[in-house]
Every structure is written in structure tokens, then in C-alpha cells.
N, CA, C and O atoms as CSV, one atom per row, in Angstrom:
chain,resi,resn,atom,element,x,y,z
A,1,MET,N,N,-92.829,-8.505,2.973
A,1,MET,CA,C,-91.563,-9.180,3.669
A,1,MET,C,C,-92.434,-9.069,5.257
A,1,MET,O,O,-93.295,-8.259,5.600
A,2,SER,N,N,-92.006,-9.876,5.791
A,2,SER,CA,C,-92.626,-9.985,7.245
A,2,SER,C,C,-92.238,-8.920,8.241
A,2,SER,O,O,-91.232,-8.302,7.894
A,3,VAL,N,N,-92.828,-8.502,9.515
A,3,VAL,CA,C,-92.247,-7.859,10.342
A,3,VAL,C,C,-90.693,-8.373,11.174
A,3,VAL,O,O,-89.896,-7.627,11.742
A,4,PRO,N,N,-90.621,-9.661,11.036
A,4,PRO,CA,C,-88.957,-9.850,12.061
A,4,PRO,C,C,-88.505,-9.832,10.884
A,4,PRO,O,O,-87.325,-9.519,11.044
A,5,GLU,N,N,-88.790,-10.045,9.166
A,5,GLU,CA,C,-87.745,-9.848,8.499
A,5,GLU,C,C,-87.651,-8.056,8.546
A,5,GLU,O,O,-86.672,-7.541,8.004
A,6,THR,N,N,-88.475,-7.351,9.066
A,6,THR,CA,C,-88.274,-5.583,8.264
A,6,THR,C,C,-87.260,-5.452,9.397
A,6,THR,O,O,-86.127,-5.022,9.184
A,7,LYS,N,N,-87.754,-5.890,10.799
A,7,LYS,CA,C,-86.692,-5.597,12.208
A,7,LYS,C,C,-85.498,-5.982,11.730
A,7,LYS,O,O,-84.562,-5.185,11.791
A,8,GLN,N,N,-85.255,-7.710,10.981
A,8,GLN,CA,C,-84.101,-7.593,11.097
A,8,GLN,C,C,-83.066,-6.772,9.724
A,8,GLN,O,O,-81.859,-6.547,9.815
A,9,MET,N,N,-83.601,-6.576,8.998
A,9,MET,CA,C,-83.061,-5.586,8.064
A,9,MET,C,C,-82.742,-4.296,8.319
A,9,MET,O,O,-81.819,-3.741,7.723
A,10,TYR,N,N,-83.644,-3.563,9.436
A,10,TYR,CA,C,-83.287,-2.251,10.378
A,10,TYR,C,C,-82.198,-2.708,11.071
A,10,TYR,O,O,-81.189,-2.145,10.645
A,11,GLU,N,N,-81.921,-3.597,12.081
A,11,GLU,CA,C,-80.880,-3.938,12.771
A,11,GLU,C,C,-80.070,-4.016,11.872
A,11,GLU,O,O,-79.607,-2.876,11.841
A,12,LYS,N,N,-79.367,-4.826,10.791
A,12,LYS,CA,C,-78.744,-5.008,10.082
A,12,LYS,C,C,-77.952,-3.589,9.131
A,12,LYS,O,O,-76.855,-3.585,8.572
A,13,ARG,N,N,-78.829,-2.645,9.212
A,13,ARG,CA,C,-78.561,-1.424,8.380
A,13,ARG,C,C,-78.458,-0.774,9.756
A,13,ARG,O,O,-77.298,-0.360,9.747
A,14,LYS,N,N,-78.987,-0.438,10.938
A,14,LYS,CA,C,-78.308,0.057,11.923
A,14,LYS,C,C,-76.622,-0.381,12.390
A,14,LYS,O,O,-75.619,0.185,12.823
A,15,GLN,N,N,-76.946,-1.397,12.094
A,15,GLN,CA,C,-75.635,-2.111,12.126
A,15,GLN,C,C,-73.701,-1.286,11.522
A,15,GLN,O,O,-72.549,-0.968,11.816
A,16,PHE,N,N,-75.004,-1.417,10.321
A,16,PHE,CA,C,-73.525,-1.132,9.082
A,16,PHE,C,C,-73.532,0.339,8.966
A,16,PHE,O,O,-72.869,0.785,8.029
A,17,LEU,N,N,-74.293,1.390,9.906
A,17,LEU,CA,C,-73.985,3.133,10.134
A,17,LEU,C,C,-72.995,2.813,11.385
A,17,LEU,O,O,-71.920,3.402,11.266
A,18,GLU,N,N,-73.109,2.015,12.559
A,18,GLU,CA,C,-72.298,1.947,13.735
A,18,GLU,C,C,-70.542,1.370,13.067
A,18,GLU,O,O,-69.500,1.639,13.664
A,19,GLU,N,N,-70.578,0.876,12.257
A,19,GLU,CA,C,-69.474,0.189,11.191
A,19,GLU,C,C,-68.542,1.405,10.691
A,19,GLU,O,O,-67.405,1.823,10.906
A,20,VAL,N,N,-69.600,1.720,9.947
A,20,VAL,CA,C,-69.179,3.230,9.148
A,20,VAL,C,C,-68.141,4.155,9.745
A,20,VAL,O,O,-67.078,4.468,9.208
A,21,LYS,N,N,-68.730,4.682,11.310
A,21,LYS,CA,C,-67.723,5.629,11.861
A,21,LYS,C,C,-66.285,5.024,12.143
A,21,LYS,O,O,-65.292,5.456,12.729
A,22,ALA,N,N,-66.585,3.852,11.487
A,22,ALA,CA,C,-64.828,3.390,11.728
A,22,ALA,C,C,-64.087,3.442,10.640
A,22,ALA,O,O,-62.963,2.950,10.733
A,23,LEU,N,N,-64.499,4.038,9.338
A,23,LEU,CA,C,-63.651,3.689,8.112
A,23,LEU,C,C,-62.553,4.823,8.087
A,23,LEU,O,O,-62.363,5.473,9.115
A,24,ASP,N,N,-62.062,4.997,7.313
A,24,ASP,CA,C,-61.305,5.957,6.851
A,24,ASP,C,C,-61.417,6.780,5.906
A,24,ASP,O,O,-62.296,6.509,5.088
A,25,LYS,N,N,-60.360,8.416,5.605
A,25,LYS,CA,C,-61.282,9.096,4.478
A,25,LYS,C,C,-61.480,8.661,2.957
A,25,LYS,O,O,-62.172,9.179,2.081
A,26,GLU,N,N,-60.642,7.534,2.925
A,26,GLU,CA,C,-60.934,6.562,1.394
A,26,GLU,C,C,-62.076,5.676,1.344
A,26,GLU,O,O,-62.815,5.643,0.360
A,27,GLU,N,N,-62.264,4.887,2.470
A,27,GLU,CA,C,-63.748,4.202,2.582
A,27,GLU,C,C,-64.713,4.808,2.570
A,27,GLU,O,O,-65.758,4.489,2.004
A,28,TYR,N,N,-64.496,5.807,3.216
A,28,TYR,CA,C,-65.720,6.978,3.318
A,28,TYR,C,C,-66.084,7.198,1.613
A,28,TYR,O,O,-67.202,7.022,1.129
A,29,GLN,N,N,-65.108,7.536,1.006
A,29,GLN,CA,C,-64.911,8.341,-0.285
A,29,GLN,C,C,-65.626,6.672,-1.378
A,29,GLN,O,O,-66.337,6.820,-2.372
A,30,GLU,N,N,-65.304,5.643,-0.978
A,30,GLU,CA,C,-65.643,4.226,-1.279
A,30,GLU,C,C,-67.190,4.165,-1.414
A,30,GLU,O,O,-67.793,3.946,-2.465
A,31,ILE,N,N,-67.784,4.406,-0.102
A,31,ILE,CA,C,-69.196,4.257,-0.179
A,31,ILE,C,C,-69.494,5.376,-0.811
A,31,ILE,O,O,-70.442,5.056,-1.528
A,32,PHE,N,N,-69.245,6.591,-1.000
A,32,PHE,CA,C,-69.782,7.780,-1.523
A,32,PHE,C,C,-70.224,6.929,-2.906
A,32,PHE,O,O,-71.339,6.509,-3.217
A,33,ARG,N,N,-68.681,6.810,-3.768
A,33,ARG,CA,C,-68.709,6.442,-5.228
A,33,ARG,C,C,-70.045,5.133,-5.099
A,33,ARG,O,O,-71.155,5.154,-5.631
A,34,ILE,N,N,-69.702,4.529,-4.591
A,34,ILE,CA,C,-70.849,2.825,-4.493
A,34,ILE,C,C,-72.525,3.835,-4.519
A,34,ILE,O,O,-73.491,3.454,-5.180
A,35,ILE,N,N,-72.532,5.168,-3.627
A,35,ILE,CA,C,-74.033,5.702,-3.277
A,35,ILE,C,C,-74.612,6.394,-5.223
A,35,ILE,O,O,-75.576,6.331,-5.986
A,36,LYS,N,N,-73.165,7.012,-5.145
A,36,LYS,CA,C,-73.198,7.787,-6.287
A,36,LYS,C,C,-73.747,7.067,-7.490
A,36,LYS,O,O,-74.824,7.429,-7.964
A,37,LYS,N,N,-72.844,5.738,-8.181
A,37,LYS,CA,C,-73.215,5.209,-9.031
A,37,LYS,C,C,-74.508,4.428,-9.107
A,37,LYS,O,O,-74.913,3.973,-10.177
A,38,SER,N,N,-75.275,4.249,-7.744
A,38,SER,CA,C,-76.187,3.362,-7.926
A,38,SER,C,C,-77.713,4.802,-7.922
A,38,SER,O,O,-78.870,4.656,-7.527
A,39,SER,N,N,-77.202,5.766,-8.381
A,39,SER,CA,C,-78.463,7.065,-8.556
A,39,SER,C,C,-79.209,6.946,-7.255
A,39,SER,O,O,-80.432,7.034,-7.368
A,40,VAL,N,N,-78.741,6.769,-6.070
A,40,VAL,CA,C,-78.986,7.107,-4.868
A,40,VAL,C,C,-79.521,8.392,-4.059
A,40,VAL,O,O,-78.542,8.842,-3.465
A,41,GLU,N,N,-80.720,9.217,-3.766
A,41,GLU,CA,C,-80.832,10.430,-3.537
A,41,GLU,C,C,-79.476,10.785,-2.536
A,41,GLU,O,O,-78.916,9.890,-1.903
A,42,PHE,N,N,-79.026,12.236,-2.484
A,42,PHE,CA,C,-77.975,12.270,-1.150
A,42,PHE,C,C,-78.173,13.526,-1.298
A,42,PHE,O,O,-78.730,14.035,-2.270
A,43,SER,N,N,-77.592,14.284,-0.044
A,43,SER,CA,C,-77.634,15.661,-0.371
A,43,SER,C,C,-75.807,15.838,0.513
A,43,SER,O,O,-75.341,15.029,1.316
A,44,GLU,N,N,-75.082,17.213,-0.018
A,44,GLU,CA,C,-73.359,17.190,0.453
A,44,GLU,C,C,-73.848,18.899,1.133
A,44,GLU,O,O,-74.568,19.781,0.664
A,45,ASN,N,N,-73.081,18.797,2.383
A,45,ASN,CA,C,-72.753,20.149,2.622
A,45,ASN,C,C,-70.741,20.179,3.596
A,45,ASN,O,O,-69.748,19.456,3.686
A,46,SER,N,N,-71.074,21.089,3.918
A,46,SER,CA,C,-69.525,21.322,4.249
A,46,SER,C,C,-69.115,20.200,5.593
A,46,SER,O,O,-67.995,19.870,5.986
A,47,ASN,N,N,-70.360,19.814,6.058
A,47,ASN,CA,C,-70.344,19.062,7.357
A,47,ASN,C,C,-70.176,17.386,6.414
A,47,ASN,O,O,-70.138,16.461,7.224
A,48,GLY,N,N,-70.078,16.904,4.913
A,48,GLY,CA,C,-70.163,15.667,4.087
A,48,GLY,C,C,-71.262,15.724,3.649
A,48,GLY,O,O,-72.052,16.623,3.360
A,49,VAL,N,N,-71.238,14.025,3.606
A,49,VAL,CA,C,-72.495,13.757,2.566
A,49,VAL,C,C,-73.583,13.041,2.796
A,49,VAL,O,O,-73.308,11.908,3.190
A,50,PHE,N,N,-74.440,13.212,2.724
A,50,PHE,CA,C,-75.690,12.845,3.401
A,50,PHE,C,C,-76.611,11.939,2.357
A,50,PHE,O,O,-76.817,12.039,1.147
A,51,PHE,N,N,-77.114,10.921,3.473
A,51,PHE,CA,C,-78.235,9.892,2.436
A,51,PHE,C,C,-79.043,8.951,3.617
A,51,PHE,O,O,-78.666,8.587,4.731
A,52,ASP,N,N,-80.568,8.678,2.731
A,52,ASP,CA,C,-81.151,7.682,3.781
A,52,ASP,C,C,-80.996,6.537,3.686
A,52,ASP,O,O,-81.966,6.029,3.123
A,53,LEU,N,N,-80.210,5.799,3.968
A,53,LEU,CA,C,-80.082,4.132,4.526
A,53,LEU,C,C,-81.219,3.207,4.090
A,53,LEU,O,O,-81.206,2.120,3.513
A,54,ASN,N,N,-82.342,4.090,4.610
A,54,ASN,CA,C,-83.829,3.186,4.936
A,54,ASN,C,C,-84.400,3.448,3.198
A,54,ASN,O,O,-85.488,3.072,2.763
A,55,GLN,N,N,-83.696,3.932,2.687
A,55,GLN,CA,C,-84.174,4.493,1.102
A,55,GLN,C,C,-83.491,2.998,-0.034
A,55,GLN,O,O,-83.876,2.283,-0.959
A,56,VAL,N,N,-82.531,3.173,0.657
A,56,VAL,CA,C,-81.574,2.105,-0.366
A,56,VAL,C,C,-81.636,0.840,-0.809
A,56,VAL,O,O,-81.303,0.144,0.150
A,57,THR,N,N,-81.927,0.020,-1.917
A,57,THR,CA,C,-82.208,-0.786,-2.259
A,57,THR,C,C,-81.421,-1.960,-1.661
A,57,THR,O,O,-80.238,-1.768,-1.377
A,58,ASP,N,N,-81.936,-3.064,-1.462
A,58,ASP,CA,C,-81.282,-4.413,-0.684
A,58,ASP,C,C,-79.944,-4.484,-1.565
A,58,ASP,O,O,-78.781,-4.585,-1.174
A,59,GLU,N,N,-80.521,-4.391,-3.054
A,59,GLU,CA,C,-78.955,-4.739,-3.786
A,59,GLU,C,C,-78.086,-4.152,-3.973
A,59,GLU,O,O,-77.042,-4.628,-4.418
A,60,ILE,N,N,-78.344,-2.371,-3.554
A,60,ILE,CA,C,-76.978,-1.308,-3.100
A,60,ILE,C,C,-76.507,-1.869,-1.898
A,60,ILE,O,O,-75.321,-2.009,-1.603
A,61,PHE,N,N,-77.739,-2.268,-1.033
A,61,PHE,CA,C,-77.366,-1.960,0.755
A,61,PHE,C,C,-75.954,-3.458,0.732
A,61,PHE,O,O,-74.981,-3.484,1.486
A,62,GLN,N,N,-76.301,-4.559,-0.384
A,62,GLN,CA,C,-75.457,-5.523,-0.531
A,62,GLN,C,C,-74.309,-5.241,-0.737
A,62,GLN,O,O,-73.411,-5.777,-0.087
A,63,LYS,N,N,-74.101,-4.454,-1.563
A,63,LYS,CA,C,-72.968,-3.822,-2.313
A,63,LYS,C,C,-72.191,-3.064,-1.597
A,63,LYS,O,O,-70.968,-3.048,-1.744
A,64,LEU,N,N,-73.045,-2.114,-0.456
A,64,LEU,CA,C,-72.064,-1.254,0.714
A,64,LEU,C,C,-71.868,-2.429,1.769
A,64,LEU,O,O,-70.869,-2.269,2.470
A,65,GLU,N,N,-72.502,-3.408,1.993
A,65,GLU,CA,C,-72.326,-4.548,2.936
A,65,GLU,C,C,-71.071,-5.034,2.291
A,65,GLU,O,O,-70.044,-4.600,2.813
A,66,SER,N,N,-70.932,-5.776,1.349
A,66,SER,CA,C,-69.883,-6.101,0.471
A,66,SER,C,C,-68.446,-5.539,0.789
A,66,SER,O,O,-67.551,-6.180,1.339
A,67,PHE,N,N,-68.386,-4.453,0.425
A,67,PHE,CA,C,-67.366,-3.243,0.531
A,67,PHE,C,C,-67.048,-3.482,1.895
A,67,PHE,O,O,-65.996,-4.106,2.037
A,68,MET,N,N,-67.674,-3.157,2.995
A,68,MET,CA,C,-67.597,-3.082,4.751
A,68,MET,C,C,-67.312,-4.159,4.884
A,68,MET,O,O,-66.614,-4.149,5.898
A,69,ASP,N,N,-67.406,-5.592,4.372
A,69,ASP,CA,C,-66.861,-7.008,4.440
A,69,ASP,C,C,-65.184,-7.052,4.285
A,69,ASP,O,O,-64.300,-7.603,4.941
A,70,TYR,N,N,-65.192,-6.306,3.241
A,70,TYR,CA,C,-63.662,-5.954,2.366
A,70,TYR,C,C,-62.654,-5.478,3.265
A,70,TYR,O,O,-61.573,-5.928,3.646
A,71,CYS,N,N,-63.603,-3.983,3.600
A,71,CYS,CA,C,-62.594,-2.846,4.907
A,71,CYS,C,C,-62.030,-3.823,6.438
A,71,CYS,O,O,-60.941,-3.877,7.009
A,72,LYS,N,N,-63.590,-4.607,6.744
A,72,LYS,CA,C,-63.205,-5.285,8.134
A,72,LYS,C,C,-62.130,-6.294,7.682
A,72,LYS,O,O,-61.190,-6.160,8.466
A,73,THR,N,N,-61.849,-7.236,6.777
A,73,THR,CA,C,-61.216,-8.253,6.138
A,73,THR,C,C,-59.244,-7.658,6.231
A,73,THR,O,O,-58.198,-8.003,6.782
A,74,GLN,N,N,-59.629,-6.863,5.521
A,74,GLN,CA,C,-58.265,-5.968,5.314
A,74,GLN,C,C,-58.176,-5.617,6.526
A,74,GLN,O,O,-57.873,-6.677,7.074
A,75,ARG,N,N,-58.236,-4.829,7.327
A,75,ARG,CA,C,-58.367,-4.236,9.342
A,75,ARG,C,C,-57.394,-5.688,9.490
A,75,ARG,O,O,-56.170,-5.819,9.481
A,76,SER,N,N,-58.290,-6.504,9.601
A,76,SER,CA,C,-58.134,-7.483,9.854
A,76,SER,C,C,-56.619,-8.273,9.625
A,76,SER,O,O,-55.840,-8.196,10.576
A,77,GLU,N,N,-56.192,-8.992,8.462
A,77,GLU,CA,C,-54.824,-8.729,7.834
A,77,GLU,C,C,-53.664,-8.066,8.076
A,77,GLU,O,O,-52.510,-8.475,8.210
A,78,GLU,N,N,-54.188,-6.877,8.115
A,78,GLU,CA,C,-53.380,-5.583,8.628
A,78,GLU,C,C,-53.002,-5.682,9.872
A,78,GLU,O,O,-51.852,-5.257,9.984
A,79,LYS,N,N,-53.650,-6.221,11.327
A,79,LYS,CA,C,-53.316,-6.117,12.439
A,79,LYS,C,C,-52.771,-7.694,12.696
A,79,LYS,O,O,-52.644,-8.005,13.881
A,80,LYS,N,N,-52.423,-8.767,11.630
A,80,LYS,CA,C,-51.920,-9.820,12.010
A,80,LYS,C,C,-50.513,-9.489,11.600
A,80,LYS,O,O,-49.474,-9.878,12.134
A,81,ARG,N,N,-50.645,-8.774,10.653
A,81,ARG,CA,C,-49.245,-8.801,9.590
A,81,ARG,C,C,-48.598,-8.016,10.849
A,81,ARG,O,O,-47.591,-8.458,11.404
A,82,SER,N,N,-49.081,-7.117,11.165
A,82,SER,CA,C,-48.487,-6.134,12.213
A,82,SER,C,C,-48.077,-6.807,13.452
A,82,SER,O,O,-47.103,-6.378,14.069
A,83,GLU,N,N,-48.815,-7.946,13.915
A,83,GLU,CA,C,-48.388,-8.723,15.557
A,83,GLU,C,C,-47.596,-9.953,14.539
A,83,GLU,O,O,-47.402,-10.904,15.296
A,84,GLU,N,N,-47.222,-10.201,13.540
A,84,GLU,CA,C,-46.219,-10.746,13.047
A,84,GLU,C,C,-45.269,-10.273,13.003
A,84,GLU,O,O,-44.422,-10.932,13.607
A,85,ILE,N,N,-44.621,-8.718,12.240
A,85,ILE,CA,C,-43.672,-7.918,12.351
A,85,ILE,C,C,-43.548,-7.911,13.856
A,85,ILE,O,O,-42.355,-8.142,14.051
A,86,LYS,N,N,-44.028,-7.798,14.790
A,86,LYS,CA,C,-43.784,-7.274,15.921
A,86,LYS,C,C,-43.100,-8.241,16.775
A,86,LYS,O,O,-42.136,-8.042,17.515
A,87,ASN,N,N,-43.977,-9.698,16.482
A,87,ASN,CA,C,-43.259,-11.287,17.238
A,87,ASN,C,C,-41.807,-10.921,16.367
A,87,ASN,O,O,-40.840,-10.536,17.024
A,88,ILE,N,N,-41.713,-11.029,15.157
A,88,ILE,CA,C,-40.092,-11.521,14.714
A,88,ILE,C,C,-39.285,-10.171,15.440
A,88,ILE,O,O,-38.171,-10.277,15.952
A,89,ARG,N,N,-39.843,-9.259,15.398
A,89,ARG,CA,C,-38.796,-8.282,16.118
A,89,ARG,C,C,-37.992,-8.593,17.491
A,89,ARG,O,O,-36.855,-8.563,17.961
A,90,ILE,N,N,-39.362,-8.917,17.833
A,90,ILE,CA,C,-38.988,-9.408,19.209
A,90,ILE,C,C,-38.045,-10.496,19.187
A,90,ILE,O,O,-36.991,-10.375,19.813
A,91,LEU,N,N,-38.405,-11.972,18.276
A,91,LEU,CA,C,-37.551,-12.769,18.365
A,91,LEU,C,C,-36.335,-12.279,18.410
A,91,LEU,O,O,-35.554,-12.367,19.357
A,92,LYS,N,N,-36.061,-11.463,16.808
A,92,LYS,CA,C,-34.676,-10.975,16.440
A,92,LYS,C,C,-34.205,-10.573,17.874
A,92,LYS,O,O,-33.329,-11.343,18.267
A,93,GLU,N,N,-34.579,-9.437,18.920
A,93,GLU,CA,C,-33.962,-8.972,19.893
A,93,GLU,C,C,-33.723,-10.159,20.516
A,93,GLU,O,O,-32.500,-10.277,20.586
A,94,ASP,N,N,-34.208,-10.998,20.953
A,94,ASP,CA,C,-33.952,-11.919,21.763
A,94,ASP,C,C,-32.638,-13.139,21.709
A,94,ASP,O,O,-31.975,-13.650,22.611
A,95,SER,N,N,-32.630,-13.277,20.554
A,95,SER,CA,C,-31.772,-13.950,19.658
A,95,SER,C,C,-29.996,-13.334,19.673
A,95,SER,O,O,-29.038,-14.067,19.429
A,96,THR,N,N,-29.898,-11.949,19.995
A,96,THR,CA,C,-28.615,-11.286,19.634
A,96,THR,C,C,-28.331,-11.018,21.332
A,96,THR,O,O,-27.307,-10.444,21.703
């Protein structure tokens, strides 16, 4: 892997870690299930589960990214539905 590719992969993983901060408990648990199923080395204590994202294979990282994409899509869809419901309520109120 060339230096630019390595830097790009590092940046993708760094971005992933930032996105993990927005996950809820169930989504964190799914990340852990992916890690555990993939036999990635991790440690666990009262503060949570820890693993080295730089040691995760590209294949496993793609699984993690796919799950993150799914989470972002679900959030986006949920936000759209909430806006639609809000707009419908406003229209109903205006028509009465």
C-alpha cells in the first residue's frame, strides 16, 4: 500500500471513530458484536470495550463502515419522517 493510500485509510478510520461518538447504546453493541464475531482482540472494563481500530483488517473495517452507513441512513430517514409528521400537524392546525 502506498503512503497516500495508507494516509487515506488512516483518515477514514479516524473519521469512523468520530462517527462512533454519535451512536446510541444498541448501535455500540452491534459494533461490539461485529468485533467479537471477527475475533478482533479487545479489552473490556467498567468504562467500556476497547480495541485498536488500526489493527482491524480492511475486510472487518468495511463491515464496520457498512454498519455505520446503515446507522446514518436510518437517522436521516427518521429525521425526514419527523419533519413530515411535523409538517402534517402544522397543515392540520392551519386548516382548522
